[in-house]
C-alpha positions in Angstrom: -1.7 62.5 13.6 -4.5 64.9 14.7 -4.7 66.7 11.4 -7.6 69.2 10.8 -8.3 69.7 14.4 -10.3 72.9 13.8 -12.5 71.2 11.2 -13.2 68.4 13.6 -14.3 70.7 16.3 -16.6 72.4 13.8 -18.1 69.0 12.8 -18.6 68.1 16.4 -20.6 71.3 17.0 -22.7 70.7 14.0 -23.4 67.1 15.1 -24.4 68.4 18.5 -26.9 70.8 17.0 -28.4 68.0 14.9 -28.7 65.8 17.9 -30.5 68.6 19.7 -33.0 68.9 16.9 -33.5 65.2 16.9 -34.0 65.2 20.6 -36.6 68.0 20.4 -38.7 66.0 17.9 -38.2 62.7 19.7 -40.7 63.3 22.5 -43.4 64.1 20.1 -42.8 60.9 18.3 -42.6 58.9 21.4 -45.7 60.6 22.7 -47.6 59.7 19.6 -46.3 56.2 19.9 -47.4 56.0 23.5 -50.7 57.3 22.7 -51.1 54.8 20.0 -50.0 52.1 22.2 -52.3 53.2 25.0 -55.3 53.7 22.7 -54.9 50.1 21.4 -54.7 48.9 24.9 -57.9 50.6 25.8 -59.7 49.3 22.7 -58.6 45.8 23.5 -59.9 46.1 27.1 -63.2 47.7 26.1 -64.3 45.3 23.5 -63.6 41.9 25.0 -64.2 38.9 22.8 -63.2 40.7 19.7 -60.1 39.8 17.8 -58.1 43.0 17.2 -55.5 43.2 14.4 -52.4 45.3 15.2 -51.3 47.5 12.3 -47.5 47.3 11.3 -45.3 50.3 12.3 -43.7 52.2 9.5 -40.8 53.4 11.5 -38.7 52.4 14.6 -39.0 54.6 17.6 -37.2 52.6 20.3 -33.6 53.8 19.8 -31.8 57.0 20.6 -28.4 58.3 19.4 -25.8 60.3 21.3 -22.5 61.5 19.9 -19.3 60.2 21.5 -16.6 62.2 23.1 -18.9 65.2 23.7 -17.1 67.7 25.9 -19.8 70.4 26.3 -20.5 72.1 29.7 -24.0 70.7 30.1 -25.3 67.2 30.0 -26.3 66.0 26.5 -30.0 65.6 26.0 -30.5 62.1 24.7 -34.3 62.0 24.2 -37.7 62.4 25.9 -40.2 59.9 27.0 -44.0 60.6 27.3 -46.9 58.4 28.1 -50.5 58.8 27.0 -51.6 58.4 30.6 -49.6 61.4 31.6 -52.2 64.2 32.0 -49.6 66.7 32.9 -50.8 67.0 36.5 -47.6 65.6 37.9 -49.1 62.3 39.0 -47.1 60.3 36.4 -43.6 59.4 37.4 -41.0 58.1 34.9 -38.4 55.5 36.0 -35.3 54.5 34.0 -33.4 51.3 34.5 -30.8 49.2 32.7 -27.2 49.7 31.6 -25.8 53.0 32.9 -29.1 54.1 34.4 -28.5 56.6 37.2 -24.7 56.9 36.5 -24.4 57.7 32.8 -28.0 58.3 31.9 -30.5 60.2 34.1 -34.2 60.9 33.5 -36.4 63.7 34.7 -39.2 61.8 36.4 -41.7 64.6 35.6 -40.9 65.5 32.0 -39.3 62.2 30.9 -36.2 63.9 29.5 -33.1 61.6 29.3 -29.6 63.2 29.6 -26.0 61.7 29.4 -24.0 62.9 32.3 -20.6 61.5 31.2 -18.5 61.5 28.0 -19.1 58.3 26.1 -16.5 56.3 24.0 -17.9 54.1 21.3 -14.7 52.0 21.3 -15.4 51.1 24.9 -19.1 50.4 24.5 -21.1 51.0 21.3 -24.7 50.9 22.8 -26.6 50.7 26.0 -30.0 48.9 26.6 -32.4 50.7 28.9 -35.9 50.2 30.2 -38.5 53.0 30.8 -41.7 52.8 32.8 -44.4 55.2 33.9 -45.8 54.7 37.4 -48.2 56.5 39.7 -46.2 59.0 41.8 -48.4 58.4 44.8 -48.6 54.6 44.8 -45.7 53.6 42.6 -48.0 51.4 40.7 -47.2 50.9 37.0 -49.5 52.9 34.7 -48.4 50.9 31.7 -46.0 48.0 31.0 -42.3 48.8 30.9 -40.7 49.6 27.5 -37.1 48.7 26.4 -35.1 50.9 24.1 -31.5 51.3 23.0 -29.1 54.2 23.1 -26.4 54.0 20.5 -23.1 55.9 20.7 -22.5 57.7 17.4 -18.8 57.3 16.2 -16.4 60.2 15.5 -12.9 59.8 14.0 -11.0 59.8 17.3 -8.6 56.7 16.8 -5.6 56.7 14.5 -4.7 53.5 12.6 -2.2 51.1 14.4 0.2 48.4 13.2 -0.1 45.8 15.9 2.7 43.5 14.7 5.4 46.0 13.8 8.2 46.4 13.3 8.4 44.0 10.4 11.2 42.0 8.9 11.2 40.7 5.3 13.5 39.0 2.9 13.6 39.2 -0.9 16.1 37.7 -3.3 18.5 40.1 -4.9 18.1 40.8 -8.6 14.3 40.3 -8.3 12.1 41.7 -11.0 10.1 44.9 -10.5 6.9 44.2 -8.7 8.1 41.2 -6.8 6.0 40.9 -3.6 8.0 41.4 -0.4 5.3 41.2 2.3 2.0 42.6 3.3 1.5 44.9 6.3 -2.0 45.5 7.9 -3.1 48.3 10.2 -6.3 48.4 12.3 -8.5 51.3 13.2 -10.7 51.2 16.3 -13.4 53.5 14.8 -16.7 52.2 13.4 -16.1 50.9 9.9 -19.8 51.1 9.2 -20.2 54.8 9.9 -18.4 57.3 7.6 -14.8 57.0 6.5 -13.3 56.9 10.0 -12.0 53.4 9.6 -11.3 53.4 5.8 -7.5 53.2 5.5 -5.0 54.0 2.8 -1.3 52.9 2.8 1.6 54.9 1.5 5.4 54.7 1.7 7.3 57.4 3.5 10.8 56.0 3.4 12.3 53.4 1.0 11.7 54.9 -2.3 12.6 54.4 -5.1 13.6 50.8 -4.2 10.1 49.7 -2.9 6.5 50.6 -3.2 3.2 49.7 -1.4 -0.3 49.1 -2.7 -2.6 51.8 -1.1 -5.6 49.5 -0.5 -3.9 46.2 0.5 -0.6 47.2 2.1 1.5 44.8 -0.1 5.1 45.9 -0.4 6.7 45.3 -3.8 10.1 45.9 -5.3 10.3 49.1 -7.4 13.8 48.9 -8.9 15.3 46.1 -11.1 18.7 44.4 -10.4 19.1 45.3 -6.7 22.5 43.8 -5.9 23.1 42.3 -2.4 26.8 42.8 -2.8 26.2 46.5 -3.2 23.6 46.9 -0.5 22.0 44.2 1.6 19.5 45.9 4.0 16.8 48.6 3.5 14.7 50.4 6.1 11.2 51.1 4.8 8.6 53.2 6.6 4.9 52.5 5.7 2.0 54.9 6.7 -1.7 54.0 7.1 -4.2 56.9 7.1 -7.9 56.8 7.8 -10.7 59.0 6.2 -9.7 57.4 2.9 -6.5 59.3 3.0 -8.1 62.7 2.8 -7.1 65.7 4.7 -8.1 65.6 8.4 -7.7 61.8 8.7 -5.5 60.3 11.4 -2.4 58.2 10.5 0.0 55.6 11.9 3.4 54.4 10.7 5.5 51.2 11.0 9.1 50.2 10.1 9.9 47.3 7.7 13.5 46.1 7.6 14.0 44.4 4.2 17.1 42.2 3.6 18.2 41.1 0.2 19.1 37.4 0.1 21.9 36.0 -1.9 21.7 34.4 -5.4 24.6 33.1 -7.5 25.0 36.2 -9.7 28.8 36.5 -9.4 31.5 34.2 -10.9 34.7 33.4 -9.0 37.7 35.5 -9.8 41.4 35.0 -9.2 43.0 38.2 -7.7 46.1 37.6 -9.8 46.7 35.7 -13.1 50.1 34.1 -12.1 51.0 32.3 -8.9 54.6 31.2 -8.0 55.3 28.3 -5.7 58.3 26.2 -4.7 58.8 22.6 -3.4 61.9 20.8 -2.1 62.9 17.6 -3.8 62.9 15.8 -0.4 59.2 16.2 0.1 57.2 13.1 0.0 53.9 12.4 -1.8 50.9 14.0 -0.2 52.7 17.0 1.2 51.3 20.5 0.5 53.0 22.7 -2.1 50.9 25.9 -1.9 47.4 27.4 -1.9 45.5 29.8 -4.1 42.0 31.3 -3.8 39.5 32.6 -6.3 37.2 35.2 -4.7 33.4 34.9 -4.9 31.3 37.5 -3.1 28.3 35.2 -3.0 27.3 33.4 0.2 26.7 29.8 1.2 26.5 27.3 -1.6 26.3 30.1 -4.1 29.9 31.0 -3.3 31.3 27.4 -3.3 34.3 27.1 -5.7 36.0 23.9 -7.0 39.5 23.8 -8.5 41.1 21.6 -11.1 44.1 21.5 -13.4 43.2 21.9 -17.1 46.6 21.8 -18.6 50.4 21.8 -17.8 53.4 19.6 -17.7 53.0 18.7 -14.0 49.4 17.3 -14.1 50.8 13.8 -13.2 53.2 15.2 -10.5 50.8 17.5 -8.7 47.1 17.3 -7.6 44.7 20.0 -6.4 41.9 19.7 -3.9 39.4 22.2 -2.4 39.5 23.2 1.3 35.8 23.5 2.1 36.5 25.7 5.2 38.7 28.3 3.6 37.5 27.8 -0.1 41.1 27.6 -1.2 42.7 25.4 -3.7 45.4 23.2 -2.1 48.1 22.0 -4.4 49.9 18.8 -3.2 52.6 16.4 -4.4 51.2 13.4 -6.2 54.7 11.9 -6.5 58.2 13.1 -5.5 60.1 15.5 -7.7 63.8 15.5 -8.5 65.8 18.6 -8.8 68.4 16.9 -11.0 65.7 15.7 -13.4 63.3 18.7 -13.7 63.5 22.0 -12.0 60.2 23.8 -12.9 56.6 23.0 -13.7 53.8 25.1 -15.2 50.1 24.4 -14.4 46.8 26.0 -15.5 44.2 26.0 -12.7 40.5 26.6 -13.3 38.1 27.7 -10.5 34.4 27.3 -11.1 31.1 27.6 -9.1 29.7 24.3 -7.9 26.1 25.6 -8.1 25.0 27.8 -11.0 21.6 29.5 -11.0 19.9 28.9 -14.3 18.2 32.3 -14.2 21.6 34.0 -14.5 23.3 31.5 -16.8 23.5 34.2 -19.4 25.7 36.3 -17.1 28.4 33.6 -17.2 30.8 32.0 -17.5 31.0 31.3 -13.8 34.6 30.3 -13.8 38.1 31.8 -14.0 41.7 30.5 -14.7 45.2 31.3 -13.4 48.7 30.0 -14.1 50.8 28.3 -11.4 54.5 28.0 -11.7 56.2 25.5 -9.3 60.0 25.7 -8.8 61.8 22.6 -7.5 64.4 23.3 -4.9 67.6 21.2 -4.5 68.0 19.2 -1.2 70.8 17.2 0.2 69.4 13.8 -0.5 70.8 10.5 0.9 72.5 8.1 -1.5 70.1 6.1 -3.6 70.6 2.4 -4.2 70.2 1.1 -7.7 67.8 -1.5 -6.6 64.9 -1.4 -4.2 66.1 -4.7 -2.7 68.8 -7.3 -3.3 68.7 -11.1 -3.3 71.9 -13.2 -3.2 72.8 -16.9 -2.8 75.7 -18.5 -1.0 76.5 -22.2 -0.4 76.5 -23.5 3.1 79.8 -24.4 4.7 81.5 -21.8 2.4 84.7 -20.6 4.1 84.7 -17.2 5.8 85.4 -14.3 3.4 83.3 -15.8 0.6 81.8 -13.0 -1.5 78.0 -13.1 -1.5 77.1 -10.2 -3.7 77.5 -6.4 -4.2 75.1 -3.5 -3.4 75.6 -0.2 -5.2 74.4 3.3 -4.3 75.3 6.7 -5.6 74.8 10.3 -4.6 72.0 11.8 -6.7 72.9 15.4 -5.8 75.0 17.6 -8.2 78.0 17.1 -5.9 78.0 13.3 -6.4 80.0 12.6 -3.3 81.4 9.1 -2.6 79.4 6.6 -0.6 80.2 4.6 2.5 78.4 1.3 3.2 77.7 -0.4 6.5 75.5 -3.2 7.9 73.5 -2.1 10.9 74.2 -4.6 13.7 70.5 -4.9 14.7 69.8 -6.5 11.3 72.7 -9.0 11.6 73.0 -9.6 15.3 75.3 -12.6 15.1 77.4 -10.8 12.5 77.3 -13.5 9.8 78.3 -11.0 7.1 80.4 -8.0 6.5 80.3 -5.3 3.8 83.1 -3.4 2.1 82.7 0.2 3.2 83.7 1.5 -0.2 82.8 -1.2 -2.8 79.7 -2.6 -1.2 80.8 -6.2 -1.5 79.1 -8.4 1.1 81.1 -11.4 2.4 80.6 -14.1 5.0 82.4 -14.1 8.3 82.0 -17.8 9.1 80.6 -21.0 7.4 76.8 -21.0 7.2 74.5 -23.9 8.0 71.4 -24.1 5.9 69.8 -26.6 8.2 70.1 -24.0 11.1 69.1 -20.9 9.2 68.2 -21.2 5.5 67.6 -17.4 4.9 69.4 -14.3 6.2 67.6 -11.0 5.9 69.9 -8.0 6.5 70.0 -4.3 5.7 72.8 -2.2 4.2 73.0 1.5 4.8 74.7 4.1 2.6 75.9 7.5 3.6 77.8 10.3 1.9 81.4 10.9 2.6 82.8 14.3 3.2 79.5 16.1 4.0 77.7 16.8 7.2 75.6 13.8 8.5 72.6 13.4 6.3 69.7 10.9 6.2 70.8 7.3 5.9 69.3 5.2 3.2 68.8 1.5 3.9 68.2 -1.3 1.4 67.0 -4.8 2.2 69.3 -7.7 1.3 67.9 -11.2 1.3 70.6 -14.0 1.3 69.7 -17.6 0.6 71.9 -20.3 1.9 72.2 -23.0 -0.8 72.1 -26.6 0.3 75.1 -28.9 0.3 74.7 -32.6 1.0 76.4 -32.7 4.4 73.8 -34.7 6.4 73.4 -38.4 6.4 69.9 -39.9 6.2 68.3 -41.6 9.2 65.2 -43.5 10.2 62.1 -41.4 10.1 61.0 -43.0 13.4 62.8 -45.0 16.1 59.9 -47.3 17.1 60.4 -51.0 17.8 59.2 -53.6 15.3 57.1 -56.4 16.7 57.2 -59.9 15.3 55.1 -62.9 16.3 56.8 -66.1 17.6 54.8 -68.1 15.1 55.6 -65.8 12.1 56.2 -67.8 8.9 59.2 -67.2 6.6 58.7 -64.4 4.0 56.2 -62.5 6.1 56.4 -58.7 5.8 56.7 -57.3 9.3 57.5 -53.6 8.7 58.2 -51.0 6.0 60.8 -48.4 7.1 61.5 -44.9 5.7 64.2 -42.3 6.2 64.5 -38.6 6.4 67.4 -36.2 5.5 68.0 -32.7 6.8 69.4 -31.8 3.3 67.2 -30.9 0.4 66.2 -33.8 -1.8 66.9 -33.3 -5.5 64.5 -34.2 -8.2 64.3 -38.1 -8.6 66.5 -38.5 -5.7 65.7 -41.4 -3.3 67.2 -43.2 -0.4 68.8 -46.6 -0.8 68.5 -49.2 2.0 70.7 -52.3 2.6 71.6 -54.5 5.5 74.9 -53.5 7.0 77.8 -55.8 6.0 78.3 -57.1 9.5 74.7 -58.4 9.4 74.4 -59.7 5.9 74.7 -63.3 6.9 71.9 -63.2 9.5 69.3 -65.9 9.0 66.4 -64.2 10.8 65.4 -61.2 8.7 65.9 -59.9 5.2 65.5 -56.4 3.6 64.1 -55.3 0.2 64.7 -51.8 -1.2 61.5 -50.5 -2.7 63.4 -47.8 -4.6 60.9 -45.2 -3.4 62.8 -44.1 -0.2 61.3 -47.1 1.7 62.4 -50.6 2.5 60.5 -53.7 3.5 61.6 -56.0 6.3 60.8 -59.8 6.0 61.1 -62.8 8.2 63.4 -65.5 6.8 62.9 -68.3 9.3 60.3 -69.7 11.7 60.4 -70.7 15.3 61.1 -67.5 17.3 61.0 -68.0 21.0 61.0 -65.3 23.6 62.5 -67.6 26.1 65.5 -68.1 23.8 65.8 -64.4 22.6 63.2 -61.7 22.9 64.9 -58.8 21.0 66.9 -58.7 17.8 69.0 -55.8 16.4 69.2 -55.4 12.7 71.7 -52.8 11.4 70.6 -51.1 8.2 72.7 -48.9 6.0 70.9 -45.9 4.3 72.5 -44.0 1.4 71.0 -40.7 0.1 72.6 -40.9 -3.4 73.6 -37.2 -3.2 76.7 -35.3 -4.3 78.8 -36.1 -2.4 76.9 -39.2 -1.2 76.2 -39.6 2.5 75.2 -42.7 4.3 74.6 -43.9 7.8 74.0 -47.1 9.7 70.8 -47.3 11.8 69.9 -50.1 14.1 66.4 -51.5 13.8 65.0 -53.1 17.0 62.8 -56.1 16.5 61.0 -57.6 19.6 59.5 -61.1 19.6 55.9 -61.2 21.0 53.3 -63.9 21.7 50.4 -64.0 19.2 47.3 -66.0 18.6 46.3 -67.9 15.5 45.2 -64.7 13.8 48.6 -63.0 14.4 47.1 -60.7 17.1 49.7 -59.8 19.6 48.9 -61.0 23.1 52.0 -60.1 25.1 55.6 -59.0 24.5 56.7 -59.7 28.1 59.2 -62.4 29.0 58.3 -62.8 32.8 55.4 -65.2 32.4 57.8 -67.8 30.9 60.5 -67.3 33.6 58.2 -67.5 36.6 57.3 -71.2 36.3 60.9 -72.1 36.6 61.2 -70.4 40.0 58.6 -69.1 42.4 54.9 -68.6 41.8 53.2 -65.2 41.9 51.7 -65.9 45.4 55.1 -66.7 46.8 56.6 -63.5 45.4 53.8 -61.5 47.0 54.3 -63.2 50.4 58.1 -62.4 50.2 57.4 -58.8 49.4 54.9 -58.6 52.3 57.6 -59.9 54.7 60.1 -57.5 53.5 57.7 -54.6 54.1 56.9 -55.8 57.6 60.6 -56.1 58.5 61.3 -52.6 57.2 58.5 -51.2 59.3 59.9 -52.9 62.4 63.3 -51.5 61.8 62.0 -48.0 61.3 60.0 -48.2 64.5 63.0 -49.5 66.5 65.2 -46.6 65.2 62.5 -44.1 66.2 62.3 -45.4 69.7 66.0 -45.4 70.1 66.2 -41.8 69.0 63.6 -40.8 71.6 65.6 -42.5 74.4 68.9 -40.9 73.3 69.9 -37.8 75.3 69.6 -34.7 73.2 72.8 -32.8 72.5 71.1 -29.5 73.3 69.1 -28.9 76.4 65.5 -28.0 75.7 64.2 -24.6 76.6 62.0 -25.8 79.4 65.0 -27.8 80.9 67.6 -25.0 80.8 67.7 -23.7 84.3 70.2 -21.0 83.3 68.1 -19.2 80.9 66.6 -16.3 82.9 65.4 -13.3 81.0 65.1 -10.2 83.2 63.5 -7.1 81.6 64.6 -3.7 82.6 62.8 -0.5 81.3 66.0 1.4 81.2 66.9 3.0 77.9 70.3 2.8 76.5 72.5 5.5 75.1 71.6 4.8 71.5 74.1 5.2 68.7 76.2 7.6 70.8 76.7 5.0 73.5 80.2 3.9 72.5 80.9 2.1 75.7 78.2 -0.5 75.4 79.2 -4.1 75.0 79.3 -5.8 71.5 76.2 -8.1 71.4 77.7 -10.0 68.5 80.7 -11.0 70.6 78.4 -12.2 73.4 76.2 -14.2 71.0 79.2 -16.0 69.6 82.4 -15.5 71.6 84.2 -18.3 69.7 83.6 -16.5 66.4 85.7 -13.6 67.6 88.7 -16.0 67.6 87.8 -17.5 64.3 86.7 -20.8 65.8 83.0 -21.8 65.1 82.3 -25.1 66.7 79.2 -27.0 65.5 76.4 -27.0 68.0 74.2 -29.6 66.4 76.5 -32.7 67.0 78.4 -33.9 69.9 82.1 -33.2 69.4 84.4 -36.2 69.2 87.2 -34.5 71.1 86.5 -33.6 74.6 88.5 -30.7 76.0 90.2 -31.6 79.2 89.5 -29.6 82.3 92.1 -27.1 83.1 94.2 -28.0 86.1 93.2 -26.3 89.2 89.8 -25.5 87.8 87.8 -26.7 90.7 87.7 -24.4 93.8 89.5 -25.4 96.9 87.3 -26.3 99.9 88.2 -23.3 102.0 88.9 -20.9 99.2 87.5 -17.4 99.6 88.9 -16.0 96.3 85.6 -15.6 94.6 87.1 -13.5 91.7 89.3 -16.3 90.6 86.5 -18.7 90.9 84.2 -16.7 88.6 87.0 -16.1 86.0 87.7 -19.8 86.0 84.1 -20.7 85.4 83.9 -18.2 82.6 86.9 -19.5 80.8 85.6 -23.1 81.1 82.3 -22.1 79.6 84.0 -20.2 76.7 86.3 -23.1 76.0 83.6 -25.8 76.2 82.4 -26.6 72.6 79.6 -28.7 74.0 78.0 -25.8 75.8 74.5 -24.9 74.5 74.4 -22.0 72.0 72.8 -19.6 74.5 73.8 -16.0 75.2 73.9 -16.1 79.0 75.6 -14.2 81.8 76.5 -16.3 84.8 76.3 -14.2 88.0 77.8 -15.5 91.1 76.8 -13.4 94.2 79.0 -13.1 97.2 78.0 -11.1 100.3 81.5 -10.7 101.8 83.6 -12.3 104.5 81.8 -10.8 107.5 78.3 -11.8 106.6 76.4 -13.6 109.3 74.3 -15.5 106.9 77.3 -16.5 104.8 77.0 -17.3 101.2 73.6 -18.3 99.7 75.1 -19.8 96.5 74.6 -23.5 96.1 78.0 -23.7 94.4 79.8 -23.2 97.6 77.9 -26.1 99.2 80.2 -28.4 97.4 83.1 -27.4 99.6 81.2 -27.7 102.9 80.7 -30.7 105.0 77.2 -32.2 104.8 75.6 -35.3 106.0 73.2 -35.5 103.0 73.8 -38.2 100.5 73.1 -37.3 96.9 74.1 -40.5 95.3 70.4 -41.3 94.6 70.5 -38.6 91.9 72.5 -40.9 89.7 69.5 -43.2 89.4 67.0 -40.4 88.5 68.0 -40.4 84.8 69.7 -38.0 82.4 67.5 -35.0 83.5 69.3 -35.0 87.0 72.7 -35.8 85.7 74.1 -32.3 86.2 72.8 -32.1 89.8 74.3 -35.5 90.4 77.6 -34.3 89.1 77.5 -31.1 91.2 76.5 -32.7 94.5 78.3 -35.9 94.0 81.7 -34.2 93.8 82.5 -34.9 97.5 82.0 -38.5 97.2 84.0 -38.8 94.1 86.8 -36.8 95.7 86.7 -39.1 98.8 86.8 -42.1 96.6 89.7 -40.8 94.7 91.6 -40.1 97.9 
């Protein structure tokens, strides 16, 4: 990069010598200027009132030059200042101020010589503005006004060119013509473009030939070779150089890398790797299933490499179809309709692959398509038997006896083996099993008489399977059976409503038009025939006229109907359907007599208003009903009061003096406690013996007391007493349904206190009279029985 270093040093020395010469002459020039400037000043001050005209300068004195990057041992003399007022006696002092004064630039205050003490770089600062002034050394008073001047830094070629935005990336289409612009690169040089050739750049290519070139002055990169193929090579690394000094020897240079990528164009047609493809498909495949794939290769990218496929000829163009898989760019061959091995075993197709997008610039390089042959072999499969029809429809008359043939289905094995076929009706299609099918001949028969009015159509399925082969797929066929109608239902009235007739109806008046319905199908021009039943032909109240359109009109034949005499009439009518065989039925028409006004508007069809005047009035009936209600209320109240006074069969909880619940916090033995008592037995001791007396009613049969049940007066055998009481309680069906344990305490024979039990007081002599307990009511009945025992015994004795 620093070429011609020796020459540059030589030029720098020569420049330094020139600067020294300039600096030597500069003080004289400046001295002359100052003298001129000072002389004009004195002339203006000596001749006041005169207008002085300043002459125009022919040259510029107020700027100095210093070369940059000077590396000599001594400071560089920039220039010399001299004032006209300086007599050389040392009284004049020169002062320097401004940019870099005292640091970069120093001045000899006696001689006015200016030196640069540091190395200057034009690229950092190109010029400095300074101010010089001459003052009296003793008083520091200005001898003349200050003067401003500029020190310019003179450029040398010390900066190489630089590519600020490198490395670069560019793209150019493949197959571009020679000279196609790729991109432009630009380098910058920090040197002064206005001084010499230090900043004049020239571009050249160091790497990338012979594929690319660069324009020396502009830096535009262009293609240099025709027909560069991306498929052969896609990327190129190019090195560009920029050199200053106009590219001459001694100039500085800089380089940058440019990565150029060739973009794709559609310059390659699709190509099949092989000319013939072989595929196979089983005959049991259904439409839409894939048969095989093939791919034509196209090295182009993106939409330039898109390929579409189509059949152009062959004997299977209606059997197969081909589509394009956009992800894999393959041609996918599928079944358009099923194939049959027994019918045709091979197909030949011609497939064409072509580009979807063709570049017109390269159309002459075509054609952009290719063809290949596809051979498809059909494989045999064990197919289920095939029915001759896609569905069957049969008819059978209703009420036909069981075993009546309905029709026949036929299927055969389409395979080469042609095995026999077995038929069957799946039960889920004929849940109630109305039909059966011959397993070998396929004849469908009824299993019971059919009723069209219950189910006019039967839709079943029949399956066919091969015999003598492993289980294969079952083939089903739909069978629709229509039940033909037979005239087996008699007609009847369409509605069963009553007919109303006015009491004042005149003879010949039409009171109703009746119609009929029949569950059987009506033939064309078939209608119902109406007539009055033979048993009512001689009635003199009503007549019937058959309208011969499946309706009949009912007329009144007399006048003077009265609800008091008869409010309802029944007219039997015979209806015949004229079918084959003919069916008829007798239906009764109910005719009710009503009260009407003069305009035949029905007022009432009730008979009570005419009956009431003969008996009681409405007010009387209401009074009777009110009395009945009052009597019923009194009876109910009386019964309720009687029930409240009646002694209950079961003692209430608050009245049961024996029900004492004592809680102990002792824990039992759990499931392992096998010696514990059976609570079920205690709850229902009678149930253990199979006897379950009812506790909700008072038994009719009272069990007699066991003889000797009562304790003797002076008895001390407490054990016998307790057992006796327990047996009596267990045998008493009127005892309350409580689970209780009766405890009778006895303190022994020698106790001073004696027994505390009130039960024993019955046997002791006492002066107290407990007969008054009998009058205290049912609540004290048991106490009266206990304490009144003595009196009763005395009375008995």
